[in-house]
C-alpha positions as CSV (number, residue, x, y, z in Angstrom):
1,X,-10.9,54.3,93.6
2,X,-13.2,52.8,96.3
3,X,-16.2,54.3,94.6
4,X,-15.1,52.9,91.2
5,X,-14.5,49.5,92.7
6,X,-18.0,49.4,94.2
7,X,-19.5,50.5,90.9
8,X,-17.6,47.7,89.1
9,X,-18.7,45.2,91.7
10,X,-22.3,46.2,91.1
11,X,-22.0,45.9,87.4
12,X,-20.5,42.4,87.8
13,X,-23.3,41.4,90.0
14,X,-25.8,42.5,87.3
15,X,-23.9,40.5,84.7
16,X,-23.9,37.4,86.9
17,X,-27.6,37.8,87.7
18,X,-28.4,38.3,84.0
19,X,-26.4,35.2,83.0
20,X,-28.2,33.1,85.6
21,X,-31.5,34.2,84.3
22,X,-30.4,33.4,80.7
23,X,-29.2,30.0,81.8
24,X,-32.6,29.4,83.4
25,X,-34.4,30.3,80.2
26,X,-32.1,28.1,78.1
27,X,-32.7,25.2,80.5
28,X,-36.4,25.6,80.2
29,X,-36.2,25.7,76.4
30,X,-34.2,22.5,76.4
31,X,-36.6,20.9,78.9
32,X,-39.7,21.8,76.8
33,X,-37.9,20.6,73.6
34,X,-37.1,17.3,75.2
35,X,-40.7,16.9,76.3
36,X,-41.9,17.6,72.8
37,X,-39.4,15.3,71.2
38,X,-40.4,12.5,73.6
39,X,-44.0,13.0,72.7
40,X,-43.3,12.9,69.0
41,X,-40.8,10.1,68.9
42,X,-41.1,8.2,72.1
43,X,-37.4,8.8,72.8
44,X,-36.3,10.3,76.1
45,X,-32.9,11.3,74.9
46,X,-32.1,14.9,75.7
47,X,-31.1,16.7,72.6
48,X,-28.6,19.5,72.6
49,X,-29.4,22.8,71.0
50,X,-27.1,22.2,68.0
51,X,-28.9,18.8,67.4
52,X,-32.3,20.5,67.4
53,X,-31.1,23.1,65.0
54,X,-29.8,20.6,62.5
55,X,-32.9,18.3,62.6
56,X,-34.9,18.8,59.4
57,X,-38.7,18.0,59.1
58,X,-37.8,14.9,57.1
59,X,-34.3,13.7,58.1
60,X,-34.4,11.0,55.4
61,X,-35.9,12.5,52.2
62,X,-36.8,10.0,49.5
63,X,-34.4,10.2,46.5
64,X,-35.9,11.4,43.2
65,X,-37.2,8.6,41.1
66,X,-38.1,8.9,37.5
67,X,-41.0,6.5,37.7
68,X,-42.3,6.2,41.3
69,X,-45.3,4.1,42.1
70,X,-48.3,5.2,44.2
71,X,-47.0,3.0,47.0
72,X,-43.6,4.8,46.9
73,X,-45.3,8.1,47.2
74,X,-47.6,7.1,50.0
75,X,-44.7,5.5,52.0
76,X,-42.8,8.8,52.3
77,X,-45.8,10.7,53.7
78,X,-47.0,8.9,56.8
79,X,-50.6,9.6,58.0
80,X,-49.5,11.6,61.0
81,X,-47.7,14.0,58.7
82,X,-50.7,14.3,56.5
83,X,-52.8,15.2,59.6
84,X,-50.1,17.6,60.8
85,X,-50.2,19.5,57.5
86,X,-54.0,19.4,57.5
87,X,-53.9,21.2,60.9
88,X,-51.9,24.0,59.3
89,X,-54.7,24.8,56.9
90,X,-57.7,27.1,57.3
91,X,-61.1,25.5,57.9
92,X,-62.5,23.4,55.0
93,X,-64.1,25.3,52.2
94,X,-67.9,24.7,52.3
95,X,-69.6,23.4,49.1
96,X,-71.1,26.0,46.9
97,X,-74.7,25.1,47.9
98,X,-73.8,25.8,51.5
99,X,-72.3,29.2,51.0
100,X,-74.4,32.4,51.3
101,X,-75.8,33.7,48.0
102,X,-73.4,36.0,46.3
103,X,-70.5,35.1,48.7
104,X,-67.1,35.1,47.0
105,X,-65.6,31.8,46.3
106,X,-63.1,31.0,49.2
107,X,-59.5,30.3,48.4
108,X,-58.3,26.7,48.6
109,X,-55.1,26.4,50.7
110,X,-52.8,23.5,50.6
111,X,-49.4,21.9,51.3
112,X,-47.6,19.7,48.8
113,X,-44.7,17.4,49.2
114,X,-42.3,16.4,46.4
115,X,-39.9,13.5,46.1
116,X,-37.3,15.4,48.2
117,X,-39.6,15.3,51.2
118,X,-39.9,19.1,51.5
119,X,-43.2,20.9,52.2
120,X,-44.4,23.8,50.0
121,X,-47.4,26.1,50.6
122,X,-49.8,26.7,47.8
123,X,-53.2,28.4,47.3
124,X,-55.7,28.9,44.6
125,X,-55.7,32.1,42.5
126,X,-53.8,33.7,39.7
127,X,-50.4,33.9,41.3
128,X,-46.9,33.0,40.0
129,X,-47.8,29.4,39.4
130,X,-51.0,30.2,37.4
131,X,-49.3,30.9,34.0
132,X,-47.9,27.4,34.1
133,X,-51.3,25.8,34.1
134,X,-52.7,28.3,31.6
135,X,-49.8,27.7,29.3
136,X,-49.9,23.9,29.7
137,X,-53.6,23.9,28.8
138,X,-52.9,26.0,25.7
139,X,-50.1,23.6,24.7
140,X,-52.5,20.7,25.0
141,X,-54.9,22.4,22.6
142,X,-57.3,24.2,24.9
143,X,-58.0,27.5,23.2
144,X,-59.9,29.5,25.8
145,X,-59.3,30.7,29.3
146,X,-60.3,28.2,31.9
147,X,-61.2,29.7,35.4
148,X,-60.3,26.4,37.0
149,X,-56.7,26.8,35.8
150,X,-56.1,28.8,38.9
151,X,-57.1,25.9,41.2
152,X,-54.4,24.4,43.4
153,X,-54.6,20.9,41.8
154,X,-54.3,22.3,38.3
155,X,-51.4,24.6,39.1
156,X,-49.5,21.9,40.9
157,X,-50.1,19.3,38.1
158,X,-48.7,21.8,35.5
159,X,-45.8,22.7,37.8
160,X,-44.9,19.0,38.0
161,X,-45.2,18.7,34.2
162,X,-42.8,21.7,33.7
163,X,-40.2,20.8,36.3
164,X,-39.9,17.0,35.8
165,X,-41.6,16.1,39.1
166,X,-43.0,12.6,38.8
167,X,-44.4,12.1,42.3
168,X,-46.1,14.4,44.8
169,X,-48.6,14.5,47.6
170,X,-51.0,17.4,48.1
171,X,-53.1,18.2,51.2
172,X,-55.9,20.7,50.7
173,X,-58.9,22.1,52.6
174,X,-61.2,21.4,49.8
175,X,-62.1,18.6,47.3
176,X,-61.2,18.6,43.6
177,X,-64.0,20.0,41.5
178,X,-65.7,17.6,39.1
179,X,-67.1,18.1,35.6
180,X,-65.8,17.9,32.1
181,X,-63.3,20.7,32.7
182,X,-62.9,20.2,36.5
183,X,-59.7,19.3,38.4
184,X,-60.8,15.7,38.8
185,X,-60.9,15.3,35.0
186,X,-58.0,17.6,33.9
187,X,-55.3,16.8,36.5
188,X,-54.5,13.5,34.8
189,X,-54.3,15.4,31.5
190,X,-51.9,18.0,32.9
191,X,-49.7,15.5,34.7
192,X,-46.9,14.0,32.5
193,X,-47.3,10.4,31.6
194,X,-46.2,8.1,34.4
195,X,-46.5,10.8,37.1
196,X,-48.7,10.5,40.1
197,X,-50.3,13.1,42.4
198,X,-52.0,11.9,45.5
199,X,-54.6,14.4,46.9
200,X,-55.8,14.4,50.5
201,X,-58.8,16.7,50.6
202,X,-61.7,17.7,52.9
203,X,-64.1,15.2,54.5
204,X,-61.6,12.3,54.1
205,X,-61.2,12.6,50.4
206,X,-58.1,10.8,49.1
207,X,-57.3,9.9,45.5
208,X,-54.2,9.3,43.4
209,X,-54.2,10.8,39.9
210,X,-52.1,9.3,37.1
211,X,-50.7,11.3,34.3
212,X,-50.9,10.8,30.6
213,X,-54.7,11.0,30.1
214,X,-56.2,12.2,26.8
215,X,-57.6,15.8,26.8
216,X,-61.4,15.6,26.6
217,X,-61.5,18.2,23.9
218,X,-59.4,16.1,21.6
219,X,-61.6,13.8,19.4
220,X,-58.8,12.0,17.6
């Protein structure tokens, strides 16, 4: 019995020591979280673990609006959030004339925010969103395959068209391509009438596109 008692005591000591170490780790996590919260919000209030777990990225998402203005879109995405999202992206895509000859075209990466305030990742290429832009172009009378239909801006504009999204903000590590069939020309064509898409691109690019533009291939 004495040996068993000593063994039990040793086990209990291990449990107590382990619990103490765990408490120290939890206290450090809370301390670090408090420091971070103070830095971000200026508040020194110490949050509890449940409070941290329940805090969404955007605690007050903007309700969906059928006809938001550009000002409404901009007001729900403050500059500091734009910069934070920009920091999540790879380095800016260099212009074509500054890439090595024969080098593959780098993918454009982005983050977009809808009226609900949530952030979604997106990148260029023929992924699950690509058929939406290809189909939308065909529905608008464009009868051949367009390589640019796989661009982030085109895919998001078509996605907004198909899902009734009237306002969104996009942050990308590139700038919208120009030309007759470039994103800068066709995003307003793909967007539904009254919709707006604000794009924050590389090198300080910022532009709000408005939907309902006439397709350049239509002469009527």
